[in-house]
mmCIF file of the N, C-alpha and C atoms, coordinates in Angstrom:
data_MODEL
# 
_entry.id   MODEL 
# 
loop_
_atom_site.group_PDB 
_atom_site.id 
_atom_site.type_symbol 
_atom_site.label_atom_id 
_atom_site.label_alt_id 
_atom_site.label_comp_id 
_atom_site.label_asym_id 
_atom_site.label_entity_id 
_atom_site.label_seq_id 
_atom_site.pdbx_PDB_ins_code 
_atom_site.Cartn_x 
_atom_site.Cartn_y 
_atom_site.Cartn_z 
_atom_site.occupancy 
_atom_site.B_iso_or_equiv 
_atom_site.pdbx_formal_charge 
_atom_site.auth_seq_id 
_atom_site.auth_comp_id 
_atom_site.auth_asym_id 
_atom_site.auth_atom_id 
_atom_site.pdbx_PDB_model_num 
ATOM 1   N N  . UNK A 1 1  ? 156.369 178.188 131.497 1.00 0.00 ? 1  UNK A N  1 
ATOM 2   C CA . UNK A 1 1  ? 155.435 178.043 132.609 1.00 0.00 ? 1  UNK A CA 1 
ATOM 3   C C  . UNK A 1 1  ? 154.137 177.397 132.148 1.00 0.00 ? 1  UNK A C  1 
ATOM 4   N N  . UNK A 1 2  ? 153.636 177.812 130.999 1.00 0.00 ? 2  UNK A N  1 
ATOM 5   C CA . UNK A 1 2  ? 152.375 177.284 130.499 1.00 0.00 ? 2  UNK A CA 1 
ATOM 6   C C  . UNK A 1 2  ? 152.496 175.788 130.180 1.00 0.00 ? 2  UNK A C  1 
ATOM 7   N N  . UNK A 1 3  ? 153.623 175.378 129.617 1.00 0.00 ? 3  UNK A N  1 
ATOM 8   C CA . UNK A 1 3  ? 153.846 173.975 129.299 1.00 0.00 ? 3  UNK A CA 1 
ATOM 9   C C  . UNK A 1 3  ? 153.861 173.130 130.568 1.00 0.00 ? 3  UNK A C  1 
ATOM 10  N N  . UNK A 1 4  ? 154.474 173.645 131.632 1.00 0.00 ? 4  UNK A N  1 
ATOM 11  C CA . UNK A 1 4  ? 154.510 172.925 132.904 1.00 0.00 ? 4  UNK A CA 1 
ATOM 12  C C  . UNK A 1 4  ? 153.096 172.731 133.448 1.00 0.00 ? 4  UNK A C  1 
ATOM 13  N N  . UNK A 1 5  ? 152.257 173.756 133.351 1.00 0.00 ? 5  UNK A N  1 
ATOM 14  C CA . UNK A 1 5  ? 150.879 173.650 133.835 1.00 0.00 ? 5  UNK A CA 1 
ATOM 15  C C  . UNK A 1 5  ? 150.092 172.642 133.003 1.00 0.00 ? 5  UNK A C  1 
ATOM 16  N N  . UNK A 1 6  ? 150.309 172.630 131.702 1.00 0.00 ? 6  UNK A N  1 
ATOM 17  C CA . UNK A 1 6  ? 149.628 171.674 130.834 1.00 0.00 ? 6  UNK A CA 1 
ATOM 18  C C  . UNK A 1 6  ? 150.057 170.253 131.131 1.00 0.00 ? 6  UNK A C  1 
ATOM 19  N N  . UNK A 1 7  ? 151.338 170.047 131.385 1.00 0.00 ? 7  UNK A N  1 
ATOM 20  C CA . UNK A 1 7  ? 151.843 168.723 131.729 1.00 0.00 ? 7  UNK A CA 1 
ATOM 21  C C  . UNK A 1 7  ? 151.288 168.250 133.056 1.00 0.00 ? 7  UNK A C  1 
ATOM 22  N N  . UNK A 1 8  ? 151.221 169.148 134.025 1.00 0.00 ? 8  UNK A N  1 
ATOM 23  C CA . UNK A 1 8  ? 150.676 168.807 135.338 1.00 0.00 ? 8  UNK A CA 1 
ATOM 24  C C  . UNK A 1 8  ? 149.207 168.428 135.216 1.00 0.00 ? 8  UNK A C  1 
ATOM 25  N N  . UNK A 1 9  ? 148.457 169.197 134.450 1.00 0.00 ? 9  UNK A N  1 
ATOM 26  C CA . UNK A 1 9  ? 147.030 168.926 134.280 1.00 0.00 ? 9  UNK A CA 1 
ATOM 27  C C  . UNK A 1 9  ? 146.819 167.585 133.572 1.00 0.00 ? 9  UNK A C  1 
ATOM 28  N N  . UNK A 1 10 ? 147.609 167.313 132.558 1.00 0.00 ? 10 UNK A N  1 
ATOM 29  C CA . UNK A 1 10 ? 147.502 166.048 131.822 1.00 0.00 ? 10 UNK A CA 1 
ATOM 30  C C  . UNK A 1 10 ? 147.789 164.857 132.742 1.00 0.00 ? 10 UNK A C  1 
ATOM 31  N N  . UNK A 1 11 ? 148.817 164.981 133.580 1.00 0.00 ? 11 UNK A N  1 
ATOM 32  C CA . UNK A 1 11 ? 149.143 163.905 134.526 1.00 0.00 ? 11 UNK A CA 1 
ATOM 33  C C  . UNK A 1 11 ? 148.039 163.738 135.574 1.00 0.00 ? 11 UNK A C  1 
ATOM 34  N N  . UNK A 1 12 ? 147.485 164.852 136.050 1.00 0.00 ? 12 UNK A N  1 
ATOM 35  C CA . UNK A 1 12 ? 146.412 164.788 137.047 1.00 0.00 ? 12 UNK A CA 1 
ATOM 36  C C  . UNK A 1 12 ? 145.167 164.120 136.462 1.00 0.00 ? 12 UNK A C  1 
ATOM 37  N N  . UNK A 1 13 ? 144.809 164.461 135.242 1.00 0.00 ? 13 UNK A N  1 
ATOM 38  C CA . UNK A 1 13 ? 143.649 163.835 134.605 1.00 0.00 ? 13 UNK A CA 1 
ATOM 39  C C  . UNK A 1 13 ? 143.885 162.347 134.375 1.00 0.00 ? 13 UNK A C  1 
ATOM 40  N N  . UNK A 1 14 ? 145.102 161.990 134.009 1.00 0.00 ? 14 UNK A N  1 
ATOM 41  C CA . UNK A 1 14 ? 145.434 160.573 133.843 1.00 0.00 ? 14 UNK A CA 1 
ATOM 42  C C  . UNK A 1 14 ? 145.282 159.812 135.149 1.00 0.00 ? 14 UNK A C  1 
ATOM 43  N N  . UNK A 1 15 ? 145.718 160.420 136.251 1.00 0.00 ? 15 UNK A N  1 
ATOM 44  C CA . UNK A 1 15 ? 145.594 159.784 137.566 1.00 0.00 ? 15 UNK A CA 1 
ATOM 45  C C  . UNK A 1 15 ? 144.129 159.616 137.950 1.00 0.00 ? 15 UNK A C  1 
ATOM 46  N N  . UNK A 1 16 ? 143.312 160.614 137.681 1.00 0.00 ? 16 UNK A N  1 
ATOM 47  C CA . UNK A 1 16 ? 141.880 160.532 137.992 1.00 0.00 ? 16 UNK A CA 1 
ATOM 48  C C  . UNK A 1 16 ? 141.231 159.428 137.162 1.00 0.00 ? 16 UNK A C  1 
ATOM 49  N N  . UNK A 1 17 ? 141.596 159.344 135.894 1.00 0.00 ? 17 UNK A N  1 
ATOM 50  C CA . UNK A 1 17 ? 141.038 158.283 135.042 1.00 0.00 ? 17 UNK A CA 1 
ATOM 51  C C  . UNK A 1 17 ? 141.402 156.907 135.577 1.00 0.00 ? 17 UNK A C  1 
ATOM 52  N N  . UNK A 1 18 ? 142.655 156.733 135.972 1.00 0.00 ? 18 UNK A N  1 
ATOM 53  C CA . UNK A 1 18 ? 143.080 155.429 136.500 1.00 0.00 ? 18 UNK A CA 1 
ATOM 54  C C  . UNK A 1 18 ? 142.337 155.090 137.791 1.00 0.00 ? 18 UNK A C  1 
ATOM 55  N N  . UNK A 1 19 ? 142.144 156.071 138.670 1.00 0.00 ? 19 UNK A N  1 
ATOM 56  C CA . UNK A 1 19 ? 141.421 155.821 139.918 1.00 0.00 ? 19 UNK A CA 1 
ATOM 57  C C  . UNK A 1 19 ? 139.967 155.463 139.651 1.00 0.00 ? 19 UNK A C  1 
ATOM 58  N N  . UNK A 1 20 ? 139.380 156.054 138.615 1.00 0.00 ? 20 UNK A N  1 
ATOM 59  C CA . UNK A 1 20 ? 137.989 155.779 138.276 1.00 0.00 ? 20 UNK A CA 1 
ATOM 60  C C  . UNK A 1 20 ? 137.839 154.519 137.431 1.00 0.00 ? 20 UNK A C  1 
ATOM 61  N N  . UNK A 1 21 ? 138.967 153.923 137.026 1.00 0.00 ? 21 UNK A N  1 
ATOM 62  C CA . UNK A 1 21 ? 138.908 152.715 136.223 1.00 0.00 ? 21 UNK A CA 1 
ATOM 63  C C  . UNK A 1 21 ? 138.701 152.972 134.745 1.00 0.00 ? 21 UNK A C  1 
ATOM 64  N N  . UNK A 1 22 ? 138.936 154.190 134.305 1.00 0.00 ? 22 UNK A N  1 
ATOM 65  C CA . UNK A 1 22 ? 138.775 154.537 132.896 1.00 0.00 ? 22 UNK A CA 1 
ATOM 66  C C  . UNK A 1 22 ? 140.093 154.311 132.161 1.00 0.00 ? 22 UNK A C  1 
ATOM 67  N N  . UNK A 1 23 ? 140.021 153.898 130.908 1.00 0.00 ? 23 UNK A N  1 
ATOM 68  C CA . UNK A 1 23 ? 141.248 153.701 130.135 1.00 0.00 ? 23 UNK A CA 1 
ATOM 69  C C  . UNK A 1 23 ? 141.890 155.040 129.773 1.00 0.00 ? 23 UNK A C  1 
ATOM 70  N N  . UNK A 1 24 ? 143.193 155.049 129.629 1.00 0.00 ? 24 UNK A N  1 
ATOM 71  C CA . UNK A 1 24 ? 143.941 156.261 129.287 1.00 0.00 ? 24 UNK A CA 1 
ATOM 72  C C  . UNK A 1 24 ? 144.747 155.983 128.024 1.00 0.00 ? 24 UNK A C  1 
ATOM 73  N N  . UNK A 1 25 ? 144.204 156.365 126.878 1.00 0.00 ? 25 UNK A N  1 
ATOM 74  C CA . UNK A 1 25 ? 144.825 156.067 125.596 1.00 0.00 ? 25 UNK A CA 1 
ATOM 75  C C  . UNK A 1 25 ? 146.186 156.747 125.458 1.00 0.00 ? 25 UNK A C  1 
ATOM 76  N N  . UNK A 1 26 ? 146.332 157.957 125.959 1.00 0.00 ? 26 UNK A N  1 
ATOM 77  C CA . UNK A 1 26 ? 147.616 158.661 125.876 1.00 0.00 ? 26 UNK A CA 1 
ATOM 78  C C  . UNK A 1 26 ? 148.694 157.911 126.650 1.00 0.00 ? 26 UNK A C  1 
ATOM 79  N N  . UNK A 1 27 ? 148.348 157.388 127.819 1.00 0.00 ? 27 UNK A N  1 
ATOM 80  C CA . UNK A 1 27 ? 149.313 156.614 128.606 1.00 0.00 ? 27 UNK A CA 1 
ATOM 81  C C  . UNK A 1 27 ? 149.667 155.317 127.883 1.00 0.00 ? 27 UNK A C  1 
ATOM 82  N N  . UNK A 1 28 ? 148.683 154.712 127.228 1.00 0.00 ? 28 UNK A N  1 
ATOM 83  C CA . UNK A 1 28 ? 148.927 153.502 126.443 1.00 0.00 ? 28 UNK A CA 1 
ATOM 84  C C  . UNK A 1 28 ? 149.913 153.788 125.318 1.00 0.00 ? 28 UNK A C  1 
ATOM 85  N N  . UNK A 1 29 ? 149.707 154.889 124.609 1.00 0.00 ? 29 UNK A N  1 
ATOM 86  C CA . UNK A 1 29 ? 150.612 155.240 123.516 1.00 0.00 ? 29 UNK A CA 1 
ATOM 87  C C  . UNK A 1 29 ? 152.030 155.477 124.025 1.00 0.00 ? 29 UNK A C  1 
ATOM 88  N N  . UNK A 1 30 ? 152.151 156.167 125.149 1.00 0.00 ? 30 UNK A N  1 
ATOM 89  C CA . UNK A 1 30 ? 153.465 156.436 125.729 1.00 0.00 ? 30 UNK A CA 1 
ATOM 90  C C  . UNK A 1 30 ? 154.154 155.131 126.140 1.00 0.00 ? 30 UNK A C  1 
ATOM 91  N N  . UNK A 1 31 ? 153.394 154.230 126.752 1.00 0.00 ? 31 UNK A N  1 
ATOM 92  C CA . UNK A 1 31 ? 153.955 152.935 127.146 1.00 0.00 ? 31 UNK A CA 1 
ATOM 93  C C  . UNK A 1 31 ? 154.435 152.155 125.923 1.00 0.00 ? 31 UNK A C  1 
ATOM 94  N N  . UNK A 1 32 ? 153.621 152.115 124.886 1.00 0.00 ? 32 UNK A N  1 
ATOM 95  C CA . UNK A 1 32 ? 154.003 151.382 123.674 1.00 0.00 ? 32 UNK A CA 1 
ATOM 96  C C  . UNK A 1 32 ? 155.244 151.999 123.032 1.00 0.00 ? 32 UNK A C  1 
ATOM 97  N N  . UNK A 1 33 ? 155.331 153.335 123.032 1.00 0.00 ? 33 UNK A N  1 
ATOM 98  C CA . UNK A 1 33 ? 156.481 154.015 122.430 1.00 0.00 ? 33 UNK A CA 1 
ATOM 99  C C  . UNK A 1 33 ? 157.757 153.689 123.198 1.00 0.00 ? 33 UNK A C  1 
ATOM 100 N N  . UNK A 1 34 ? 157.677 153.667 124.524 1.00 0.00 ? 34 UNK A N  1 
ATOM 101 C CA . UNK A 1 34 ? 158.866 153.432 125.344 1.00 0.00 ? 34 UNK A CA 1 
ATOM 102 C C  . UNK A 1 34 ? 159.278 151.968 125.409 1.00 0.00 ? 34 UNK A C  1 
ATOM 103 N N  . UNK A 1 35 ? 158.313 151.074 125.565 1.00 0.00 ? 35 UNK A N  1 
ATOM 104 C CA . UNK A 1 35 ? 158.633 149.679 125.852 1.00 0.00 ? 35 UNK A CA 1 
ATOM 105 C C  . UNK A 1 35 ? 158.491 148.731 124.665 1.00 0.00 ? 35 UNK A C  1 
ATOM 106 N N  . UNK A 1 36 ? 157.764 149.125 123.639 1.00 0.00 ? 36 UNK A N  1 
ATOM 107 C CA . UNK A 1 36 ? 157.538 148.251 122.493 1.00 0.00 ? 36 UNK A CA 1 
ATOM 108 C C  . UNK A 1 36 ? 157.710 149.019 121.183 1.00 0.00 ? 36 UNK A C  1 
ATOM 109 N N  . UNK A 1 37 ? 158.842 149.679 120.987 1.00 0.00 ? 37 UNK A N  1 
ATOM 110 C CA . UNK A 1 37 ? 159.019 150.466 119.761 1.00 0.00 ? 37 UNK A CA 1 
ATOM 111 C C  . UNK A 1 37 ? 159.014 149.561 118.525 1.00 0.00 ? 37 UNK A C  1 
ATOM 112 N N  . UNK A 1 38 ? 158.432 150.052 117.480 1.00 0.00 ? 38 UNK A N  1 
ATOM 113 C CA . UNK A 1 38 ? 158.400 149.309 116.231 1.00 0.00 ? 38 UNK A CA 1 
ATOM 114 C C  . UNK A 1 38 ? 157.240 148.337 116.111 1.00 0.00 ? 38 UNK A C  1 
ATOM 115 N N  . UNK A 1 39 ? 156.528 148.051 117.199 1.00 0.00 ? 39 UNK A N  1 
ATOM 116 C CA . UNK A 1 39 ? 155.374 147.164 117.136 1.00 0.00 ? 39 UNK A CA 1 
ATOM 117 C C  . UNK A 1 39 ? 154.129 147.958 116.768 1.00 0.00 ? 39 UNK A C  1 
ATOM 118 N N  . UNK A 1 40 ? 153.162 147.265 116.209 1.00 0.00 ? 40 UNK A N  1 
ATOM 119 C CA . UNK A 1 40 ? 151.904 147.913 115.816 1.00 0.00 ? 40 UNK A CA 1 
ATOM 120 C C  . UNK A 1 40 ? 151.159 148.408 117.056 1.00 0.00 ? 40 UNK A C  1 
ATOM 121 N N  . UNK A 1 41 ? 150.484 149.540 116.903 1.00 0.00 ? 41 UNK A N  1 
ATOM 122 C CA . UNK A 1 41 ? 149.720 150.142 117.987 1.00 0.00 ? 41 UNK A CA 1 
ATOM 123 C C  . UNK A 1 41 ? 148.246 150.117 117.609 1.00 0.00 ? 41 UNK A C  1 
ATOM 124 N N  . UNK A 1 42 ? 147.398 149.727 118.547 1.00 0.00 ? 42 UNK A N  1 
ATOM 125 C CA . UNK A 1 42 ? 145.958 149.728 118.308 1.00 0.00 ? 42 UNK A CA 1 
ATOM 126 C C  . UNK A 1 42 ? 145.472 151.160 118.144 1.00 0.00 ? 42 UNK A C  1 
ATOM 127 N N  . UNK A 1 43 ? 144.486 151.331 117.284 1.00 0.00 ? 43 UNK A N  1 
ATOM 128 C CA . UNK A 1 43 ? 143.835 152.628 117.163 1.00 0.00 ? 43 UNK A CA 1 
ATOM 129 C C  . UNK A 1 43 ? 143.025 152.902 118.418 1.00 0.00 ? 43 UNK A C  1 
ATOM 130 N N  . UNK A 1 44 ? 142.587 154.128 118.580 1.00 0.00 ? 44 UNK A N  1 
ATOM 131 C CA . UNK A 1 44 ? 141.865 154.502 119.793 1.00 0.00 ? 44 UNK A CA 1 
ATOM 132 C C  . UNK A 1 44 ? 140.584 153.685 119.962 1.00 0.00 ? 44 UNK A C  1 
ATOM 133 N N  . UNK A 1 45 ? 139.861 153.481 118.900 1.00 0.00 ? 45 UNK A N  1 
ATOM 134 C CA . UNK A 1 45 ? 138.618 152.719 118.962 1.00 0.00 ? 45 UNK A CA 1 
ATOM 135 C C  . UNK A 1 45 ? 138.884 151.270 119.371 1.00 0.00 ? 45 UNK A C  1 
ATOM 136 N N  . UNK A 1 46 ? 139.911 150.654 118.786 1.00 0.00 ? 46 UNK A N  1 
ATOM 137 C CA . UNK A 1 46 ? 140.263 149.279 119.122 1.00 0.00 ? 46 UNK A CA 1 
ATOM 138 C C  . UNK A 1 46 ? 140.749 149.174 120.570 1.00 0.00 ? 46 UNK A C  1 
ATOM 139 N N  . UNK A 1 47 ? 141.495 150.187 121.006 1.00 0.00 ? 47 UNK A N  1 
ATOM 140 C CA . UNK A 1 47 ? 141.996 150.206 122.376 1.00 0.00 ? 47 UNK A CA 1 
ATOM 141 C C  . UNK A 1 47 ? 140.839 150.181 123.375 1.00 0.00 ? 47 UNK A C  1 
ATOM 142 N N  . UNK A 1 48 ? 139.836 151.022 123.169 1.00 0.00 ? 48 UNK A N  1 
ATOM 143 C CA . UNK A 1 48 ? 138.698 151.057 124.079 1.00 0.00 ? 48 UNK A CA 1 
ATOM 144 C C  . UNK A 1 48 ? 137.888 149.763 124.013 1.00 0.00 ? 48 UNK A C  1 
ATOM 145 N N  . UNK A 1 49 ? 137.746 149.185 122.823 1.00 0.00 ? 49 UNK A N  1 
ATOM 146 C CA . UNK A 1 49 ? 137.026 147.913 122.685 1.00 0.00 ? 49 UNK A CA 1 
ATOM 147 C C  . UNK A 1 49 ? 137.754 146.808 123.449 1.00 0.00 ? 49 UNK A C  1 
ATOM 148 N N  . UNK A 1 50 ? 139.078 146.769 123.351 1.00 0.00 ? 50 UNK A N  1 
ATOM 149 C CA . UNK A 1 50 ? 139.865 145.777 124.091 1.00 0.00 ? 50 UNK A CA 1 
ATOM 150 C C  . UNK A 1 50 ? 139.729 145.995 125.597 1.00 0.00 ? 50 UNK A C  1 
ATOM 151 N N  . UNK A 1 51 ? 139.701 147.258 126.011 1.00 0.00 ? 51 UNK A N  1 
ATOM 152 C CA . UNK A 1 51 ? 139.552 147.579 127.429 1.00 0.00 ? 51 UNK A CA 1 
ATOM 153 C C  . UNK A 1 51 ? 138.207 147.077 127.964 1.00 0.00 ? 51 UNK A C  1 
ATOM 154 N N  . UNK A 1 52 ? 137.142 147.347 127.231 1.00 0.00 ? 52 UNK A N  1 
ATOM 155 C CA . UNK A 1 52 ? 135.804 146.946 127.672 1.00 0.00 ? 52 UNK A CA 1 
ATOM 156 C C  . UNK A 1 52 ? 135.709 145.422 127.744 1.00 0.00 ? 52 UNK A C  1 
ATOM 157 N N  . UNK A 1 53 ? 136.254 144.732 126.740 1.00 0.00 ? 53 UNK A N  1 
ATOM 158 C CA . UNK A 1 53 ? 136.231 143.275 126.742 1.00 0.00 ? 53 UNK A CA 1 
ATOM 159 C C  . UNK A 1 53 ? 137.036 142.716 127.917 1.00 0.00 ? 53 UNK A C  1 
ATOM 160 N N  . UNK A 1 54 ? 138.200 143.290 128.174 1.00 0.00 ? 54 UNK A N  1 
ATOM 161 C CA . UNK A 1 54 ? 139.028 142.817 129.279 1.00 0.00 ? 54 UNK A CA 1 
ATOM 162 C C  . UNK A 1 54 ? 138.356 143.067 130.627 1.00 0.00 ? 54 UNK A C  1 
ATOM 163 N N  . UNK A 1 55 ? 137.665 144.175 130.749 1.00 0.00 ? 55 UNK A N  1 
ATOM 164 C CA . UNK A 1 55 ? 137.049 144.514 132.024 1.00 0.00 ? 55 UNK A CA 1 
ATOM 165 C C  . UNK A 1 55 ? 135.751 143.748 132.274 1.00 0.00 ? 55 UNK A C  1 
ATOM 166 N N  . UNK A 1 56 ? 134.916 143.638 131.250 1.00 0.00 ? 56 UNK A N  1 
ATOM 167 C CA . UNK A 1 56 ? 133.591 143.068 131.432 1.00 0.00 ? 56 UNK A CA 1 
ATOM 168 C C  . UNK A 1 56 ? 133.410 141.695 130.777 1.00 0.00 ? 56 UNK A C  1 
ATOM 169 N N  . UNK A 1 57 ? 134.355 141.253 129.981 1.00 0.00 ? 57 UNK A N  1 
ATOM 170 C CA . UNK A 1 57 ? 134.193 139.991 129.270 1.00 0.00 ? 57 UNK A CA 1 
ATOM 171 C C  . UNK A 1 57 ? 133.256 140.169 128.094 1.00 0.00 ? 57 UNK A C  1 
ATOM 172 N N  . UNK A 1 58 ? 132.823 139.087 127.542 1.00 0.00 ? 58 UNK A N  1 
ATOM 173 C CA . UNK A 1 58 ? 131.939 139.147 126.385 1.00 0.00 ? 58 UNK A CA 1 
ATOM 174 C C  . UNK A 1 58 ? 130.462 139.144 126.763 1.00 0.00 ? 58 UNK A C  1 
ATOM 175 N N  . UNK A 1 59 ? 130.162 138.942 128.032 1.00 0.00 ? 59 UNK A N  1 
ATOM 176 C CA . UNK A 1 59 ? 128.771 138.887 128.461 1.00 0.00 ? 59 UNK A CA 1 
ATOM 177 C C  . UNK A 1 59 ? 128.225 140.286 128.701 1.00 0.00 ? 59 UNK A C  1 
ATOM 178 N N  . UNK A 1 60 ? 126.923 140.438 128.590 1.00 0.00 ? 60 UNK A N  1 
ATOM 179 C CA . UNK A 1 60 ? 126.325 141.750 128.874 1.00 0.00 ? 60 UNK A CA 1 
ATOM 180 C C  . UNK A 1 60 ? 126.503 142.117 130.347 1.00 0.00 ? 60 UNK A C  1 
ATOM 181 N N  . UNK A 1 61 ? 126.617 143.375 130.616 1.00 0.00 ? 61 UNK A N  1 
ATOM 182 C CA . UNK A 1 61 ? 126.780 143.823 131.999 1.00 0.00 ? 61 UNK A CA 1 
ATOM 183 C C  . UNK A 1 61 ? 125.420 144.226 132.545 1.00 0.00 ? 61 UNK A C  1 
ATOM 184 N N  . UNK A 1 62 ? 125.064 143.621 133.657 1.00 0.00 ? 62 UNK A N  1 
ATOM 185 C CA . UNK A 1 62 ? 123.792 143.931 134.318 1.00 0.00 ? 62 UNK A CA 1 
ATOM 186 C C  . UNK A 1 62 ? 124.010 143.906 135.818 1.00 0.00 ? 62 UNK A C  1 
ATOM 187 N N  . UNK A 1 63 ? 123.287 144.700 136.510 1.00 0.00 ? 63 UNK A N  1 
ATOM 188 C CA . UNK A 1 63 ? 123.417 144.688 137.964 1.00 0.00 ? 63 UNK A CA 1 
ATOM 189 C C  . UNK A 1 63 ? 122.383 143.760 138.599 1.00 0.00 ? 63 UNK A C  1 
ATOM 190 N N  . UNK A 1 64 ? 121.325 143.441 137.876 1.00 0.00 ? 64 UNK A N  1 
ATOM 191 C CA . UNK A 1 64 ? 120.235 142.634 138.465 1.00 0.00 ? 64 UNK A CA 1 
ATOM 192 C C  . UNK A 1 64 ? 119.944 141.398 137.647 1.00 0.00 ? 64 UNK A C  1 
# 
């Protein structure tokens, strides 16, 4: 029962992160394990850096 609750909570947090536009490193790892086995995986720090670059580009982000 406890494992089911933990799995549900993990999936719910992942969904909230995706809706908010936040990267989900655990989902990335799962995707790489399932669809690209044997290929190199970015570390967590590199993953977030790639996410920020993809989302905002190389230019500084400013609202004004």
